[in-house]
N, C-alpha and C positions, 0 to 999 in steps of 0.2 A: 649807638647800640653798645651795651656793656656785656663783656664776656667774663664770667666768674669762674672760680676754681672748681674743678671736677670733684664730685663727692667721692668719699672712700667707699669701700665695699659694704660696710655696715649701713651707711646712709643710702647707698644704692638699693640694698635689700629692703630698707625701710620704705623707700619711695615706691618700689615695686609692689609691696604689700598695700601701701596706701592707694596706689593706682587701681589695684584689683579690687580691694575690699572697701575702699572708701575711708571714712574717718574712724580711726581707732583711738579712743581716749587713753590718756596716760602716757602718750609718746610725744615728746616735745615737737619734733619735726612735723609729724602729721597734722597737729593742730594748726601750726603756722601755714602749712600748705593748703589745708582745707579752707581756712579763712581767706588767704590771699587769692587762691584760685577762684573761689566763689565770687568774690568781689570783682576781680578782674574780668571774668567772663561776663558778668553783668554789664560792666562798663564797655568792654570791647564789642559786645553784641549790638550796641546801638551807635557806635562811633562811625564806622564807614558807611558810605552810601551804597557801595556795591557789596552784595551779600557774599559773593565768592571771596573777595578780598577781606571781608570781615571775618570769615572763617579762617583764612590763612593767618590773619593777625592774631586771632585767638590761639592758634596753635603755637605761634611764636612766643606769645606771652606765657603759655603753659611751659614751654621749654625754659624760658628765663626763670620761672618759678622753681622748676626742678633744680636748676643750678644754684639758686639761692638756698634751697633746702639742703643741697649737697654741702655747701659751705657751712651751714648751721650744723649739719651732722658731723663735720670734721671738728668744729669747735667743741661740740658735745663730747666727742670721743676723747679729745685732749683733756677736757676737764675730768672725765672719768678716770683716765690714767694717772693724773696728778693727785687725785684725792678720792679714793674709792670709798672712804668712810663717810664722806659728806655728799655722796652722789645723789641721793634721793632729794635732799633739801635744795641742792644746787639746781637740779633739774626743775624743781618746782618754781624757784625764783626765776630761772631762765624762761620757763613757760609763761609766767606773768609778764616778763619783759617783752617776749615775742608778741604777746597779745597787744600790748600797747604800741609796739613798733608797727605791727600789721595795720592797726587802725590808722596810724599816721601815714603809712605808705598808701593806703586806699584813698585817704583824703588828698594827698599831694599828687597822686598819679604815678605813672611808671617812672618818670624822670628822676624822682627822688628815692626810688626803691633801694638801690644799693647803698647810697650814702646814709639814709635814715636808719637803716638796720645795722649800720656799722660794718657791713660786709665790704671788704676791700676788693675792688676789681683788679684782676691780674693783667687785663688788656682792654684797651678802648679802640674800637674800629669805627671810623667815621663813615656814615652812610652816604653814598652818592645821591645828591639831591634829585637826580632824574628819576630814581626809583620811587621817590615820594609822589611825584606827579604821575608817573606811569601806573603805579599800583593804586593810587587813590588812598594811601594810608597816611595817617598823621605821622609826623617826624618828631620823635621825642627829644632830639638833640638840637632842633632848629625851630624856633617859634615862627620865623618868617616863612619857611617852607610848609609848615603845618597849616598856617593861615592860607597860603596859596592853594594847597590841595583841597582844603575845605571850601574855598571859593569856587574852584573848578567843579567840585562835586555838587555844590549848590546850583551852579549854572546848568549842569547836566540834568539835575532833577527838574529844574524849570523847563528845560527843553522837552523832557519826557511828558510832563504835565501839559505842555503846550500842544504837542503832536497828538496826544491821546484824547484830551478833554476839550480843547479850545473850540474846535469846529462843532462837535455835538452839542455843547452847552451854549455857545455864543452865536452859532450860525445854524439854527434849526430850519431856516428858510421857509417859515410859514407864510411869509409875505410874497413868495415867488410868484411872479406873473410873467408868462412867456407863451410863445407859440412856436411850433416846429413842424416840418414836413416829414411825413413818413413815406409809405410806399406810393410810388407814382407809376401808373401804367400808361398805355398809349391813349387811354380815354378818360382817366380819372386821377385824382390826387387826394391823399388823406392828410388832414391837419389835426394836430393835438394842441389844445389850448388850455391854459390854467389861469384862473383869475379868482383869488380869494376875497377881493374887495367887493362887497355887496353894492357899493355905490356905482360900480361900473356896469351893473345889470340894467337892462338886458344887453347882451353882447351881440353885435351884428358882424357877420362875416361876408365879405364880398371878394370878387376877383375880376380880372380883366386880362386880355392879351397885352403884352408889353408893346407900347407904341414906339415908333421911331426905329423899328428893326426892318430887316429885309424880308420878313416873313410875309408871304403873299396874302392879300385880303384879310388881314388880321382885324378882328373886332376889338378895339381898345376901350369900349365903354364898360363901366363898372356894372356888375351883375350881383345881386344878392343871392347868397347860397344857403344861409341859415341864420337863425336867431336863437339865442339861449337865454331863457327868462329866469332860470333858477339853478344855482349850484350849491352843493353842500359838502360836508366832510365825508359823506358816503363814497364819493368819488375823488376825495382829496381836491375838490374844486376843479376837476378837469372835465373836459368833454371833447368829443371828436366831431369833425365835419368831413364828409366825403364830397368833393367837387366832381360832378359827373358831366358827361356830354362834351368832353374836351377833344381836341384834335391831336394827332400824333406829331411829335417833334416840334411843338410850339412852346415858346417861352411865355409864362404867365406870371402875373403878380397877384398876391393876395393881401388883404388888409383886414384887420380886426379892430373893432371900435375901442378896445382898451389899449390902443396905441402900439400895436405890433403889426409888422408887415414883413414880407419876404418874397422870394422868387422860386420858381421851379420850372423845369422843362419836361414835358411829357415824353414818354418813351417813343421810339420809332415803331413802326409797324413790325410785327413779328418777321424775323428773318432779314431785316434791313438795318442800316445805320442811319443816323440823322443826316439830312441833306447838308452838304458842305463839309462833312467829315468822312473819314475812312475807317472808323473804329468806334467801338463802345469801350469806355474806360470806367471802371469802378474800383473802389478801395476796399481793403480788408485788413483787420487787426482785431485785437482783443485786449482786455485787462487794463483798467484805469483806476487810479486812486489819487485823490487830491494830495498835493504836497509831497510827492515822491519823485526824486530824492528830496529829503527834508532840508529846507532852508529857513532858519529862524525868523527872518524878516519878510518872508513872502506871504501872500494872502493865504489864509487857511484853506481856501477852496481852489487854489491855483492848480492848473494842470500844465506842467511844462511840456508834455508831449503834444498838447493841442497847438502850442506855438510852432513846433516843427511842422505839424500837419498843415496849419493855416498858411505857412510860407509857400507851400507847394500847390495849394488849391488853384490859384489863378492859372498856373501853367498846365496842370493835369486835366482840368475841365472834366472832373469825374461826374458821372450821372448819379451815383449813390455810394454810401458807405455800408458795407456788410460788416456789422460788428458782432464778433463771434463769442460773446459772453464775458462775464466778470465786469459788467458795467459798474457794479458796486462791489465793495468788499465789506460785507456785513460783519465779518469776524476779524478784521485787521484794522488797527492793532489790537482791538479787543471788541467783543460783542457787548452791546448795551441792552439787549432785550430780544425777545422772540415774538413781539406783538406787531401788528401791521404798521403802526405808527413809526416804530423804529426802522422798519424797512423803507417806509415812505420817505422818511427824513433823508436816508442815504441817496435816494433818487433825486429828491429836491436839491440836495447839496451839489450834485453833479450839474444839474441844469442851472444852478445859481452861480456856478464858477464864472469868474470874470473872463475866462478864456473860452467858454462854450459858444458865445455868439459867432466867434471867428471861424468855427468849423461847422456851423449849422445853418447860417443865414441863407446860403445857396446850395446846401448839400443835404439831400434826404438821407436819413439813417434807418436801416433795417436791422433787426436784432434777433439773436438766438440767446437762450439762457445757458449759463454754466453753473458751477457749484457755488461760487461765492455770492451769487444772488440768493442762495438758500443757506448752505453751510458747507464747510470744506469737505471735498470728496463725497458729495451727497449721493447716496444710493438708497434712500429711504422712500422712494415713490412719493405718495401724497400724504404721508404721515407728517406730524408736526416736526419742524416749523414750516413745512411746505405751504399750507394754506395762507399763513401770514406773509410768506415771501411772494406767493403768486399774486396777492392783492395788488401791489404797485406794479408788478411785472405786467399784468394785464392792463392796468390803468394807463401806464406810461409808454408801454412798448407794443404789446400784441394788438392793442386797439387801433394802431395805425400801421401794422405790418401787412404784408400780402395776405389775402384770404387764406384761412386754414384749409388743409387738404380735406378734412372731414369736420362736421359740426362738433365744436367743443375740443378739437385737437389743438395741440400747441406746436405743430410742425406745419411748414408752409411750402408752397410751390408757386413759381411764376416764370414767365418768359419775358425777357427784355431784349428786343432786337435780335441779334445773332446768337443769343445764349439762353439756355434754360437753367433753372435753379431749383434744388430741393434743400430746404433748411430743416435739418433733423433736430429733434429734441432728444438729447442723450442723457437727460436727468430724470424726467418724470416717470418714464416707463421701464427703466432698467432694473434688472435683478440685482440683489446684493452682491458686492464684489467678493465676499467671502461667505461660506467656506468652500464652495465648489471650485474645482480647478479651472484654469483659463480655457481649456478645450472642452469643457462640459457642454453637452448638447442641451442641458437644462437652463443654461444661462443666456440671457438676452439683454442687449443694450437698448433696443428700440421697442420691444414688445411685438407681439405677432401682427397687430393691425398696422402699425407704422412700418414694420419691415415689409409687409405686403405692398404698401404704397410706394416705398423706395424701389422695390423690384419692378413694379409697374412703370414707374418713372423711367428707370433705366432701359426697359424693354420697348417702350413706346417709340414710334417713329416721329421725329420732330418735323415741324413745318419746313418748307424749302428755305434755305438760307441759314437755318439754325444748325451749326456744326459743332457745338460744344455743350456738354452737360456738366454742371458744377454741383458737386455734392458738398454741402456745408455741414461741418461737424465742429462742435465747440471744443472737442478734445482730439488729440492726434490719432490718426489711423495707423501710423507706423508703429512697429515694436521697438524701433531703434532708441527711443527714449527709455532709459533703464531706471531712472529715478521716478518713483511714484507711478510705476507702470500699472499697478492694480486699478488705478482710476481711469485708465485709457482703454482703447480698443485692444491693447495687448492682453487684457484680462478677459476678453470676450471673443476668443479666436474662432469658435465655431460659426457664430453669426457673421463675424468679419469675413470669413472665407466665402460664405454664401454671397455676400455683397460684392466681394472682389471678383468672383467668377461672373457675376452679373455685369460688372463693369467691363470685364474682358470681352463679354458677349455683346456689347453695344453694337448697333448696326455699323457696318463698314462706312468709313468716311466721316464718322462722328467721334470726337475725342472726349475723354472723361478726365476731369480734374477734381481733386479734393482740396478744399480750403479749410484750415483748422487754426486753432490758437492754443491758449492755456499755459504753455510751457515757459513763458517769459524768455524764449529764445527763438531763433529762426532756423528752420531746416527745410530743404527741398529733398524729397525722397521719390524714387521711382519704383513701381511694382510691376516688373515684367512677368508675363505668364511663365509657367514652368517650361523648361526645355522639352521639345518633342511632344508638346501637348496639342490639343485641337485649336488653340488660339495662336495667331501669328504674333511675332514680336511687336508688330505695329499696334497691337492692342494694349500696349503698356500704359498703365495709369500713373499719374503724377500727383503728388501732394505738396502743397506749400503751406507750411505752418508758421504763422507770424504772430508774435507778441513780445513784449507788451507795447501798448500805445503810450502809456504814461504810468510806469511802475518800475520796480527794481528788476534787474536781470540777475541770473544766478551766477555767483562767483566761481562755481566749479562746473566741470563739463559733465553732462548727463546723457548725451546722444552718442551712440556707438553702433556702427554697422558690424554685424557678425557673420561669419561664414555659415553657409547652409540655410540662411533665412530668406535669401533671394529678394532682399530689399536694398536698393542701391542708394547710397548717400550721394546726392548731386551737389549739395552745398549746405554747409553748417556755419551759422553766424550766431554765436551765443551772446556776445557782448552788446550793450546798448540799452539804455533806459527807455528809449522810444523807437519802435519799429512799426512800419506799416508797409503794405504792398499795394502797388498799383497794377491792376490786371487790364490789359488791353486786348480786346477781342476784335481782330481785324474783320472788316466787311468782306463779303463774298465777291471775289473777282471771277470773271468768266473762266471756267476750267481750272481754277486754282484750288489748292487744299485750304482747309481751315487753319488759321494761324492765331496763336495766343502768345503775347509777350508779358512776362512777369518782371516787374521792377521793384527792387527792395530799397527802402530808405531807412537808415539808422541814424538817429539823433540829428535829423534834418539834412542828411547827406545821402545821395544816391550811391549805393556801394556795389550793386550787382544787378544784372538783368539776364533773362533767360527766355529762349524762344521755343515753343512747341508747335508741331504741326500734326494734323490728323494723318495717321500713317507714319508714326515716328518709330525709330529703332534705338536700342540702348547702346551708348558709348560711355566711357568713364569707368569709375569703379571705386574700390575701397579707399577710405581716407578722405572722401569728400572732394576729389578732384573734379573741376568743372568739366562739363560734358556738353556736347551738341546733340540735341535730339531731333533727328530729321535729316 
């Protein structure tokens, strides 16, 4: 880097005029500056890969140009003092010389600027090579470092192209053929099957009880359950089969004629747990995106978080996965369209992941929708692009979910052994997040019909042995997440309070738990009723918000408990690219309270567990100190 002599006052004034007014003909220095600056800005504008550093480099080059002009101004002033009679002709000849020199400077580049114009540098400062690599800027004093930074920039460009375009272009997954298990009750099981190859038609589906087990009087003969003769792009070559007439707590095997098979175990009877066990275990998480974190040589559809989950499945023996939204990220890293095929491709790519079979072969998945299945922070009801987004959502997910609460609804309800569940839809029916305030009585997250069903679910008396109600929300119920709060229940406080009071009013002896996701962090929060209210402290509601399963975590902290809001932070775990929870609902013992244990897994390691009982009381407090409830 070359540092030149500072211009005198006349040259400074001339530069200021040129900077403000642009090119003023007849002044030697201005012509040179205009030509040099114009050319250099054109060159610099395309040189760096990173735009920010490109702008910084342009500013540096402009400063160097000002210093060159300053030196020229000094020489021009000296020439005027020595021969005032020949000033005009000298300036004319000098202007022509500068024109020629400027052309030579532009051709040779920055490195020859000072030497070619005859301007003598007063100091030379050697640039530390590390800045060249750190900033991504070419080094005018070292060809070796300039080549090195250009190579790094080229590699980074290739990585960006790889992560953004490789999967959509090279892995559209049109050929995907698979089968998976959805909702399994104590008498039925739902299967989703995709087969685009017409040569496989017709497709036959059959099932049997698993032989060689200790299950009493099991019928292990194969039984036909359905035949599909025709598939088309109207359903993206998918169809569903519901196997009925099953027995509770029995392990079954299914087989599809296009070379897919798997297993499932029916739910126990309501209020009970499976024979030989003392609990119901299910999993919860949300948010997945292939190849996060990015590894250049990994498969474009790899899911690192699935590997962590698969490692624990044999030990956990979970009955199902409750996946709480963001199964796809249609707008990350960029959106490629708003048509149904673009959305369908994202679903196919997840199911085409080489890591998908390890987390689905023996594990049914049940789903709710969140914003990235539609668009970020979606609050537009059924306007575009919701219809396009809902097409694969129904084909791949709701078609094998529990039955909807009402015909055509996208929220669901079911009971599995000792627990009952309500899966809310927090996207399709909500009011716009703006401009009404958070406590407006006119704002609704659920819409009047869904809200009515939620309140009915909370007020109903459960069958004997069912001691826990789980409310499933794709977004956090707590206000303690301060970043992006307008997209959560914190922006719909009036309706939230109605639901919270209904939770506190649940029949004695029954506990209420909220499960949510979305935040790419984990937090456990308690909602005790107001002091001196009609509700006892034992009515306290708890929320476990868990995500992501395979995505990035936030590098800054967004969860904060505040005085006066009566929401107690039980545990906050922000870090980790893979998080999931295992919920264990203990079976009813004679004369015992209902018990739930929550276990948190981060990047494949169990890091925390927590026990709730029906009739719990609040301990712990601000700052996320661990507490015992009960």
